[in-house]
C-alpha positions in Angstrom: 0.0 0.0 0.0 2.8 2.3 0.9 4.4 1.5 -2.4 1.2 2.5 -4.3 1.0 5.8 -2.5 4.6 6.6 -3.3 3.9 5.9 -7.0 0.9 8.2 -7.0 2.7 11.0 -5.3 5.6 10.6 -7.7 3.1 10.8 -10.6 1.6 14.0 -9.3 4.9 15.6 -8.9 5.9 14.6 -12.4 2.8 16.2 -13.8 3.4 19.4 -11.9 6.9 19.5 -13.2 5.7 19.0 -16.7 3.2 21.9 -16.4 5.8 24.2 -15.1 8.2 23.3 -17.9 5.5 24.1 -20.5 5.3 27.7 -19.3 9.1 28.0 -19.5 9.2 28.1 -15.7 7.9 31.7 -15.7 4.7 33.3 -14.7 3.1 35.3 -17.5 3.0 39.0 -16.7 0.0 41.0 -17.7 1.2 43.9 -19.8 -0.9 46.9 -20.6 -0.8 48.3 -24.1 0.1 52.0 -24.2 -2.9 54.2 -24.8 -2.6 57.2 -27.0 -3.4 60.5 -25.4 -6.5 62.0 -27.0 -5.5 64.8 -29.4 -7.4 68.0 -29.1 -9.1 69.0 -32.3 -7.7 72.4 -33.6 -10.1 75.2 -32.8 -10.6 77.9 -35.4 -9.9 81.4 -34.1 -12.7 83.8 -35.1 -11.6 86.0 -37.9 -12.5 89.7 -37.7 -14.7 90.7 -40.5 -13.1 93.4 -42.7 -14.6 96.8 -41.8 -15.1 99.3 -44.5 -13.5 102.7 -44.1 -16.1 105.4 -43.4 -16.9 107.4 -46.5 -16.0 111.0 -45.9 -19.0 113.3 -46.2 -18.8 115.7 -49.1 -17.6 119.1 -48.0 -19.5 122.1 -49.3 -17.6 124.5 -51.5 -17.1 127.9 -49.9 -19.4 130.6 -51.4 -17.7 133.1 -53.6 -18.6 136.7 -52.8 -20.1 138.6 -55.8 -18.1 141.7 -56.6 -20.0 144.9 -57.4 -19.0 148.6 -57.8 -20.5 151.8 -56.6 -23.5 152.5 -58.8 -24.5 148.9 -59.1 -27.3 147.0 -57.2 -28.1 143.6 -55.7 -31.4 142.1 -56.7 -32.8 139.1 -54.8 -36.4 137.7 -54.5 -36.9 139.4 -51.1 -34.7 142.5 -51.4 -33.1 145.0 -53.7 -30.2 147.1 -52.7 -28.5 149.8 -54.7 -25.1 151.2 -53.8 -25.2 154.7 -55.2 -22.4 156.7 -53.7 -19.7 157.0 -50.9 -18.1 159.7 -48.8 -14.8 159.9 -46.8 -14.9 162.8 -44.4 -14.7 163.6 -40.6 -18.5 164.2 -40.3 -21.2 162.2 -42.1 -24.2 163.2 -40.0 -27.4 163.7 -42.1 -29.9 166.5 -41.4 -33.2 166.2 -43.2 -35.9 168.9 -42.8 -39.6 167.9 -43.0 -42.0 170.7 -42.6 -40.9 172.6 -39.5 -39.0 169.5 -38.1 -35.3 168.9 -38.8 -34.0 165.4 -38.0 -30.3 164.8 -37.6 -28.8 161.3 -37.4 -25.5 159.7 -37.9 -22.3 159.0 -35.8 -20.7 161.7 -33.8 -17.3 162.9 -35.1 -14.2 161.3 -33.5 -10.9 163.1 -33.0 -8.1 161.8 -35.3 -10.6 159.7 -37.3 -12.6 160.0 -40.5 -15.6 158.1 -41.7 -16.0 156.0 -44.8 -19.7 155.7 -45.6 -21.7 154.1 -48.4 -25.1 155.5 -49.4 -27.8 153.8 -51.3 -31.4 152.5 -51.2 -33.0 149.3 -50.0 -36.4 147.9 -51.1 -38.4 145.1 -49.4 -39.7 142.8 -52.2 -41.1 140.1 -49.9 -44.7 139.9 -48.5 -43.6 140.4 -44.9 -41.6 142.9 -42.9 -37.8 142.6 -43.0 -35.8 143.2 -39.8 -33.1 145.7 -40.7 -31.7 146.5 -37.3 -29.1 143.6 -37.4 -29.5 142.1 -40.9 -25.9 141.8 -42.1 -22.3 141.2 -41.0 -19.7 143.4 -42.7 -16.1 144.3 -42.9 -14.3 147.3 -44.5 -10.9 146.6 -45.9 -8.4 149.5 -46.4 -5.1 148.4 -48.0 -5.3 145.2 -45.9 -6.4 146.8 -42.7 -9.8 145.3 -41.7 -12.6 147.0 -39.7 -15.7 145.1 -38.7 -19.0 146.6 -39.4 -22.6 145.5 -38.6 -26.1 146.8 -39.1 -25.6 148.7 -35.8 -23.3 150.9 -38.0 -26.1 151.5 -40.5 -28.9 153.9 -40.6 -32.0 153.2 -42.7 -34.3 156.2 -43.1 -37.0 157.7 -45.2 -37.2 161.1 -47.0 -38.4 162.7 -43.7 -35.3 161.5 -41.8 -37.3 158.9 -39.8 -35.2 155.8 -39.2 -36.5 152.2 -39.5 -35.8 149.0 -37.5 -38.1 146.9 -39.8 -39.0 147.5 -43.4 -42.5 146.8 -44.5 -43.3 145.1 -47.8 -42.7 147.1 -51.0 -41.2 150.0 -49.0 -38.1 151.7 -50.3 -35.7 153.5 -47.9 -32.3 155.0 -47.9 -29.3 153.6 -46.1 -25.9 154.8 -44.8 -23.3 152.1 -43.8 -20.2 153.6 -42.2 -16.9 152.9 -40.3 -14.5 155.2 -38.5 -10.8 154.8 -39.4 -7.6 156.7 -38.5 -6.8 159.7 -40.6 -3.8 158.1 -42.3 -6.0 155.3 -43.7 -8.6 157.6 -45.2 -6.4 158.0 -48.3 -5.9 154.2 -48.7 -5.6 153.3 -52.4 -7.9 150.2 -52.2 -11.1 150.3 -50.1 -13.7 147.6 -50.2 -16.8 146.7 -48.2 -17.5 142.9 -47.7 -20.8 141.8 -46.2 -23.2 138.9 -46.0 -26.7 138.1 -44.9 -29.3 135.3 -44.8 -32.7 134.7 -46.4 -35.3 137.2 -45.3 -32.6 138.7 -43.1 -32.8 135.9 -40.6 -31.2 137.6 -37.6 -31.1 134.5 -35.3 -28.8 132.5 -37.6 -26.7 135.6 -38.2 -26.3 136.4 -34.5 -25.5 132.8 -33.6 -22.8 132.5 -36.2 -21.3 135.9 -35.3 -21.0 134.7 -31.7 -19.2 131.4 -32.4 -17.5 131.7 -35.7 -14.3 133.5 -36.7 -15.6 134.6 -40.0 -19.5 134.8 -39.9 -19.6 136.5 -43.3 -18.3 133.3 -45.0 -21.2 131.3 -43.6 -23.9 133.6 -45.2 -25.6 132.3 -48.3 -25.5 135.8 -49.8 -22.0 137.5 -49.9 -20.9 140.6 -51.7 -17.8 142.8 -52.0 -18.5 146.5 -52.8 -15.5 148.1 -54.5 -15.3 151.7 -53.3 -11.9 152.6 -54.8 
């Protein structure tokens, strides 16, 4: 019996040895295949849409002043002005007698100065009264020396010497536009009067532009240069 048990044990050991020798005597190791790291998909950067350059607004061409001479007139749908004569002297006050009344108007003489004055007529051609107390912006030029002038330096009057602040429709009146200059400029070789105004003598636009602009005359839709000499 002991001999039989020894044989069985030897057989079991022999089988175990054979199994081990079939695996090369090594225990198989479990290897893990390398996994590839996920690749991030390329993201497209937003492209800025091309912006069009702003189109520059068209600039208005400056208005060219119309040149006129003494003896000529300005005729527009709402007004007609004739520039009939001029004077250069120390005293340009006007005295007009009507009946027993004599009316005198004009600037007081100034020491060391003379006045340059343009005389003419103005007629209201519109169907409403025109304000003439501040209706233009002007400038006298004497050989390059400039002197500002406004409707405050202007008298508008009738044949009786009565002055107007407004001119009724179809009324014709006389005017005197003047400036005081030093005596040495009274004999200047080139003297002109440049002025401008708005439709219907719109005083609000004229006053606003005179207050904030360097050259309000250049903004007026009607511009003229009167050549005196």
